[in-house]
N, C-alpha and C positions, 0 to 999 in steps of 0.2 A: 453461392459459396456458403457452406455451413460451417462457420468457425465457432469453436467452443472455447470458453475461457474457464479454466479449472483453478479453484482456490487451493493453493498448496499449504499456506500457513496463515493463521490469524493470531494476533497478539494485542492485548490491551495494555497501553502504557500511559505514563503520566503525561499530561498535556504540556507541549513545548511550542513556543512561537516560531522557532526556526526549524522544526522537524520537517516541514514541507520541502526545505532545501535539500535535505538528504534524500527524500523520496524522489524529487526531481532529478537529482544526480544519478540515482540508481536507474530510473526509467531511461534516461538518455544513454547511459553506459551499457545497459544490459538488454535493450530492446531487440538487438540482433540475436540474442540467446533465447528468444521467445519467453522472456520474463517481463512482468509488469507489476508495479507496486502501487498501492493505494493507501490513502490516509483520510480518515473521517473522524469527526467528533463522536464520542460515545453518546448514544441516545439517552442513557440512563444516568450518566455522571458527567457533568460539564468540565470536570478536572481531568478527564481521561480521553485518550484518542485510541482509535482502532487502526492498526497497521496490518495490511494484507499483502500477501505475495501471490501472484497469479501466474499460471503457465498459459500462454496464448497459442 
């Protein structure tokens, strides 16, 4: 099975300790709509995070 994941949007935002809760809620709520959300620390700025939306 050849499943592709497409990045729909990427945004860099201010780092927040609770933002992962929002990403988790989005993933749980919208997984049946073929959407997935990711959050990572910015490699260049420790005060920023990168939020991505994917279509699966």
